[in-house]
C-alpha positions as CSV (number, residue, x, y, z in Angstrom):
1,M,0.0,0.0,0.0
2,I,2.8,2.4,1.0
3,L,4.7,1.7,-2.2
4,S,1.6,2.2,-4.3
5,V,1.1,5.6,-2.8
6,I,4.7,6.5,-3.7
7,V,4.2,5.2,-7.3
8,S,0.9,7.2,-7.7
9,E,2.6,10.3,-6.5
10,R,5.3,9.9,-9.1
11,K,2.7,9.5,-11.9
12,R,1.2,12.8,-10.9
13,T,4.6,14.5,-11.3
14,A,5.4,15.9,-14.8
15,R,9.2,15.8,-14.3
16,A,11.2,13.3,-12.2
17,T,13.6,15.2,-10.0
18,I,17.0,14.3,-8.6
19,L,15.2,13.3,-5.4
20,D,13.0,10.9,-7.3
21,R,16.1,9.3,-8.9
22,I,17.7,8.8,-5.4
23,Q,14.6,7.4,-3.9
24,G,14.0,5.3,-7.0
25,T,17.2,3.2,-6.4
26,H,15.4,1.1,-3.8
27,P,11.8,1.0,-2.5
28,E,12.9,1.1,1.1
29,L,15.2,4.1,0.7
30,E,14.0,7.1,2.7
31,L,14.6,10.9,2.5
32,W,14.3,12.9,5.7
33,W,14.8,16.6,6.6
34,D,17.6,17.5,8.9
35,S,16.0,20.5,10.7
36,P,12.8,21.3,12.5
37,L,10.1,21.1,9.9
38,T,8.7,24.4,11.0
39,E,11.7,25.9,9.2
40,Y,10.9,24.3,5.9
41,E,8.3,26.7,4.5
42,L,10.4,29.8,5.3
43,W,13.5,28.3,3.9
44,R,11.6,27.1,0.8
45,R,10.2,30.6,0.2
46,D,13.7,32.2,0.4
47,Y,15.2,29.6,-1.9
48,L,12.6,30.0,-4.5
49,G,12.9,33.8,-4.2
50,A,16.6,33.7,-4.9
51,A,16.1,31.9,-8.3
52,S,17.6,33.8,-11.3
53,G,14.4,33.7,-13.3
54,P,11.0,32.0,-13.9
55,S,12.5,28.9,-15.4
56,E,14.9,28.2,-12.6
57,R,12.2,29.0,-10.1
58,A,9.8,26.5,-11.7
59,D,12.5,23.8,-11.6
60,R,13.2,24.5,-7.9
61,R,9.5,24.5,-7.0
62,N,9.0,21.2,-8.8
63,A,11.9,19.6,-6.9
64,L,10.8,21.0,-3.5
65,D,7.2,20.1,-4.0
66,R,8.3,16.5,-4.7
67,F,10.3,16.6,-1.5
68,F,7.6,18.1,0.7
69,D,4.6,20.3,-0.1
70,P,3.7,22.1,3.1
71,K,0.2,22.9,1.8
72,T,-0.8,19.2,1.2
73,G,1.7,17.3,3.3
74,N,2.6,15.1,0.3
75,G,6.0,14.3,-1.1
76,L,9.0,12.0,-0.7
77,L,9.7,13.2,2.9
78,R,9.5,10.3,5.3
79,G,10.9,11.7,8.6
80,V,12.7,14.5,10.3
81,T,15.9,14.7,12.5
82,T,16.5,17.4,15.1
83,N,19.3,17.8,17.7
84,P,20.1,20.5,20.3
85,S,22.1,22.5,17.7
86,L,19.3,22.5,15.1
87,V,16.7,23.4,17.8
88,A,18.9,26.2,19.1
89,N,19.5,27.6,15.6
90,S,15.8,27.4,14.8
91,V,14.9,29.3,17.9
92,L,17.7,31.9,17.7
93,A,16.9,32.6,14.1
94,H,13.5,34.1,15.2
95,P,14.2,35.9,18.5
96,A,11.2,38.1,18.5
97,H,8.8,35.3,17.9
98,W,10.4,33.1,20.6
99,R,10.6,35.9,23.1
100,D,6.8,36.3,22.9
101,R,6.3,32.5,23.2
102,I,8.6,32.2,26.1
103,C,6.8,35.0,27.9
104,R,3.5,33.2,27.2
105,F,5.0,30.0,28.7
106,V,5.9,31.9,31.8
107,H,2.5,33.6,32.2
108,E,0.5,30.5,31.4
109,T,2.5,28.1,33.7
110,G,3.9,30.4,36.3
111,A,7.4,28.9,35.6
112,I,10.3,31.0,36.8
113,D,13.1,28.4,36.5
114,P,15.0,29.0,33.3
115,E,15.7,25.2,33.0
116,E,12.0,24.4,33.1
117,V,11.2,27.1,30.5
118,L,14.1,25.8,28.3
119,R,12.5,22.4,28.3
120,M,9.2,24.0,27.3
121,V,10.9,25.7,24.3
122,Q,12.6,22.5,23.2
123,R,9.4,20.5,23.6
124,A,7.4,23.0,21.5
125,V,9.8,22.7,18.6
126,V,9.6,18.9,18.6
127,E,5.9,18.9,19.2
128,E,5.1,21.1,16.2
129,T,7.2,19.0,13.9
130,A,5.7,15.8,15.2
131,E,2.2,17.3,14.6
132,I,3.0,18.0,11.0
133,L,4.3,14.5,10.5
134,H,1.7,12.6,12.5
135,P,-0.8,12.2,9.5
136,L,2.0,10.4,7.6
137,W,2.9,8.3,10.6
138,R,-0.7,7.3,11.0
139,R,-1.3,6.5,7.3
140,S,1.8,4.4,7.1
141,G,1.1,2.4,10.3
142,G,4.1,4.0,12.0
143,K,6.6,3.1,9.3
144,Y,7.1,6.7,8.3
145,G,6.5,10.1,9.9
146,W,9.0,9.9,12.8
147,V,10.8,13.0,14.3
148,S,14.0,12.4,16.1
149,A,14.5,14.4,19.3
150,Q,17.8,14.3,21.2
151,T,18.3,14.1,25.0
152,D,20.0,16.9,26.9
153,P,23.6,16.9,25.8
154,R,24.7,17.7,29.3
155,H,23.6,14.1,30.2
156,T,25.7,12.4,27.5
157,L,27.7,10.5,30.1
158,D,24.8,9.9,32.5
159,A,22.7,6.9,31.6
160,D,20.0,7.5,34.3
161,A,19.5,11.1,33.3
162,M,19.2,10.2,29.6
163,I,16.6,7.5,30.4
164,E,14.6,10.0,32.3
165,H,14.7,12.7,29.6
166,A,14.1,10.1,26.8
167,R,10.8,9.1,28.5
168,Y,9.9,12.7,28.7
169,L,10.6,13.2,24.9
170,A,8.8,10.0,23.9
171,D,5.7,11.2,25.7
172,I,5.5,14.3,23.5
173,S,3.9,12.3,20.6
174,P,3.7,8.6,19.5
175,N,5.8,9.5,16.4
176,V,8.8,10.9,18.4
177,M,11.9,8.8,18.2
178,V,14.5,9.5,20.9
179,K,18.1,10.3,19.9
180,I,20.7,8.9,22.2
181,P,24.5,9.6,21.7
182,G,26.9,6.7,21.2
183,S,28.7,7.0,24.5
184,K,29.2,4.1,26.9
185,A,26.4,5.5,29.1
186,G,24.3,6.0,25.9
187,Y,24.3,2.3,25.1
188,E,23.4,1.5,28.7
189,A,20.4,3.9,28.3
190,M,19.5,2.4,24.9
191,S,19.4,-1.1,26.4
192,H,16.6,0.1,28.8
193,L,14.8,2.2,26.2
194,V,14.6,-0.6,23.6
195,A,13.4,-3.0,26.2
196,Q,10.6,-0.5,27.0
197,G,9.6,-0.3,23.3
198,I,10.8,3.3,22.9
199,S,11.9,4.0,19.4
200,I,15.5,5.2,19.2
201,N,18.0,7.0,17.0
202,N,21.6,6.2,17.9
203,T,23.6,9.4,17.2
204,L,27.1,10.6,17.6
205,A,28.3,7.4,16.0
206,Y,31.1,7.1,13.6
207,T,32.6,3.6,13.9
208,V,31.5,0.0,13.3
209,P,32.1,-0.9,16.9
210,Q,29.4,1.6,18.0
211,F,26.9,0.2,15.5
212,T,27.8,-3.3,16.5
213,R,27.0,-2.4,20.1
214,L,23.5,-1.2,19.2
215,A,22.9,-4.2,17.0
216,E,23.7,-6.4,20.0
217,I,21.3,-4.4,22.2
218,V,18.5,-4.8,19.6
219,R,19.2,-8.5,19.2
220,R,19.1,-9.0,23.0
221,T,16.3,-6.7,24.1
222,R,14.3,-5.8,21.1
223,G,10.7,-5.3,22.1
224,G,9.4,-4.6,18.6
225,G,6.1,-2.9,18.4
226,T,2.4,-3.5,18.8
227,D,-0.5,-2.3,16.7
228,D,-0.9,0.6,19.2
229,Q,2.8,1.3,19.5
230,P,4.9,0.9,16.3
231,W,8.7,0.6,17.0
232,R,11.7,1.6,14.9
233,A,15.4,2.2,15.4
234,V,17.8,4.1,13.1
235,I,21.5,4.1,13.5
236,T,23.0,7.5,12.5
237,H,26.4,7.7,10.9
238,M,27.4,11.4,10.9
239,I,29.3,10.6,7.8
240,G,30.7,14.0,6.9
241,R,32.0,14.5,10.4
242,Y,34.1,11.3,10.4
243,G,36.9,12.9,8.3
244,A,36.4,16.4,9.6
245,P,38.7,16.4,12.7
246,G,41.8,15.9,10.4
247,A,43.1,12.7,12.1
248,L,43.2,10.8,8.8
249,G,45.2,13.4,7.1
250,E,47.6,13.8,10.0
251,Q,48.2,10.1,10.2
252,A,48.7,9.8,6.4
253,K,51.2,12.6,6.4
254,R,53.2,11.1,9.2
255,R,53.4,7.9,7.3
256,G,54.2,9.5,4.0
257,L,50.9,8.3,2.4
258,P,49.0,10.4,-0.1
259,L,45.5,11.3,1.0
260,D,43.1,13.7,-0.6
261,L,39.4,14.7,-0.1
262,A,38.3,11.8,-2.4
263,D,40.2,9.3,-0.2
264,I,38.5,10.8,2.9
265,R,35.1,10.4,1.3
266,W,36.0,6.8,0.4
267,A,36.9,6.2,4.1
268,E,33.6,7.5,5.2
269,V,31.7,5.4,2.7
270,A,33.7,2.3,3.6
271,I,32.4,2.6,7.2
272,V,28.8,2.8,5.9
273,K,29.2,-0.3,3.8
274,N,30.6,-2.3,6.8
275,I,27.8,-1.1,9.0
276,Q,25.1,-2.0,6.5
277,N,26.4,-5.5,6.5
278,T,26.1,-5.6,10.3
279,I,22.5,-4.4,10.5
280,R,21.1,-6.1,7.3
281,P,19.7,-9.2,9.3
282,F,17.5,-6.9,11.4
283,G,15.2,-6.0,8.5
284,P,13.3,-2.7,8.0
285,E,12.8,-2.0,11.7
286,V,16.5,-1.1,12.1
287,K,18.0,1.2,9.4
288,M,21.2,3.1,8.8
289,L,20.7,6.8,8.7
290,L,23.3,9.1,7.1
291,S,23.5,12.7,8.3
292,S,26.1,15.4,7.8
293,L,26.1,14.6,4.1
294,Q,28.4,16.7,1.9
295,V,28.2,17.8,-1.7
296,D,31.7,18.6,-3.0
297,I,32.8,20.3,-6.2
298,D,35.5,18.7,-8.3
299,P,38.1,21.5,-8.7
300,E,39.1,20.2,-12.1
301,T,35.8,19.7,-13.8
302,G,33.5,21.9,-11.7
303,R,31.0,19.0,-11.4
304,A,29.2,18.4,-8.1
305,L,30.0,15.1,-6.4
306,C,28.2,13.4,-3.5
307,P,29.8,10.0,-2.9
308,H,27.9,9.9,0.4
309,I,24.8,9.2,-1.7
310,T,26.1,7.9,-5.0
311,E,28.2,5.2,-3.4
312,T,25.7,4.1,-0.8
313,C,22.3,4.2,-2.5
314,G,20.4,1.2,-3.8
315,C,19.4,-0.2,-0.4
316,G,17.0,0.4,2.5
317,I,18.9,3.4,3.9
318,V,17.8,6.8,5.2
319,Y,19.4,10.1,4.1
320,T,18.5,13.1,6.2
321,L,19.2,16.3,4.2
322,K,20.3,19.6,5.6
323,P,18.8,22.6,3.9
324,D,22.1,23.4,2.2
325,V,22.6,19.8,1.0
326,L,19.0,19.8,-0.5
327,K,19.8,23.1,-2.2
328,S,23.1,21.8,-3.6
329,L,21.4,18.7,-5.0
330,V,18.6,20.6,-6.6
331,N,21.1,23.3,-8.0
332,T,23.2,20.6,-9.7
333,E,20.4,18.5,-11.1
334,Y,21.4,19.6,-14.6
335,Q,24.6,17.7,-14.2
336,R,22.7,14.4,-13.8
337,M,24.5,12.7,-11.0
338,D,24.4,8.9,-11.4
339,F,22.8,6.9,-8.6
340,P,23.5,3.2,-9.2
341,E,20.9,0.7,-7.9
342,N,23.7,-1.6,-6.7
343,A,26.0,1.1,-5.2
344,M,25.9,-0.2,-1.6
345,S,27.0,-3.7,-2.6
346,E,30.0,-2.4,-4.5
347,P,33.3,-2.3,-2.5
348,I,35.5,0.8,-2.4
349,P,38.6,0.7,-4.7
350,S,41.0,-1.9,-3.3
351,D,44.1,0.4,-3.6
352,V,42.4,3.1,-1.6
353,F,41.1,0.6,1.0
354,N,44.6,-0.9,1.4
355,R,46.1,2.5,1.9
356,L,43.5,3.5,4.4
357,M,44.1,0.3,6.4
358,K,47.6,1.6,7.2
359,L,46.0,4.3,9.2
360,P,44.9,3.5,12.8
361,Y,42.1,6.0,12.7
362,F,40.5,4.0,9.9
363,R,41.4,0.5,11.1
364,T,39.7,1.0,14.4
365,A,36.6,2.5,12.7
366,V,35.9,-0.5,10.4
367,D,37.0,-3.3,12.7
368,P,33.9,-4.5,14.8
369,D,36.4,-4.9,17.8
370,G,38.5,-1.8,16.9
371,L,37.4,0.3,19.9
372,D,36.5,-0.5,23.5
373,E,33.2,0.9,24.7
374,K,34.9,3.4,27.0
375,E,36.7,4.8,23.9
376,F,33.6,5.8,22.1
377,E,33.3,9.2,23.7
378,T,37.0,10.0,23.2
379,H,36.8,9.4,19.4
380,P,37.9,12.7,17.7
381,S,34.6,13.0,15.7
382,F,32.6,12.4,18.9
383,V,34.6,15.0,20.8
384,D,34.3,17.7,18.1
385,T,30.6,17.2,17.6
386,Y,29.8,16.9,21.3
387,A,31.6,20.2,21.9
388,E,29.6,21.9,19.2
389,I,26.3,20.6,20.5
390,L,27.1,21.7,24.0
391,Q,28.0,25.2,22.8
392,N,24.7,25.6,20.8
393,H,22.7,24.3,23.8
394,S,24.5,26.9,26.0
395,R,23.5,29.6,23.5
396,L,19.9,28.7,23.7
397,K,20.0,28.3,27.4
398,D,21.4,31.8,27.8
399,F,18.8,33.2,25.4
400,V,16.0,31.7,27.6
401,E,17.6,32.8,30.9
402,H,18.0,36.4,29.6
403,I,14.3,36.6,28.9
404,V,13.1,34.9,32.1
405,E,15.5,36.5,34.6
406,N,15.6,40.0,33.3
407,S,11.9,40.7,33.5
408,H,11.5,40.8,29.7
409,C,8.0,39.3,30.0
410,G,5.6,42.1,30.7
411,A,1.8,41.7,30.6
412,I,0.6,39.8,27.6
């Protein structure tokens, strides 16, 4: 039934878009939006308004309407990811709007604790996105329409605190999937949450050992779902962040090995291929989700390249698209990127793989036993991303505190 809906949607579309071609490589491939969905319509309006002329604007509108039409709720969109950074950026981009809403929270609830008000703000962002997606969740029987909401980053090393906050987030709406970081404490928390039937998204994960850990948890404690409570798990590989800290390049230079951006992208893709083999036995309930996707420009040809998608498509995978990635894909549609239907099953070039295996940073990432659980949170990609998320959480917290504590809420 779900597939027939997708097919009928395509028949109503005059021109297939780059998004249709990606999704068309496999019936279980999903496209998600990597930002609160409340931002989509405003971003869409600005993107269409920046078109160079009527023809380009029509092409952009066609592509975006295929992705998600906010007027009808139709499109290829199957879910949404958020995190503390994305929530903070969404709120801080509209300070006047959120000042009024925060003041309304204060007056309606009598809350004076900034921490309590901060939770209200974060809840509101997740709740509004969940409400938009709930019709899709309901129509698909809980297969689609999920929104991922992450636990407080300050609790990343505290399992009990994450469990408590995860239950709070899961209670927002039945289509909320709780995001838990891939720390030692995070996997302890996930063990409890999976056993309770709470849908989860394992984030801040960059290595096969982390994904193997979650696979073990699901195998041991998987509660599955009931007709009243569908259950899903996605395992997020923040693919573009794996090579970002520079450890690969530093280790290659020390060993006198050539390493360019294409090699780094192959390293990131190789991890995905290894992870996909690990989770394949779990079927559609447990999927790989790729975030932090990057679109590169070949300096010699000027062509757009996205190996994060072109080398991993053709399987039941989830791609969550940041606004700038969606824009880059639509902008370069005229170049007709190739999306092979068997891309995931193809190994990376053997010469590149053999060279990468000489680097400890890569070896430990692709070996299921390459890292001990206590090393997960000291991985350079984990450390860098965690620091960024904490910083953005702190920015939002300061914004809320400034309004609550400095009497900025007059009579409403």
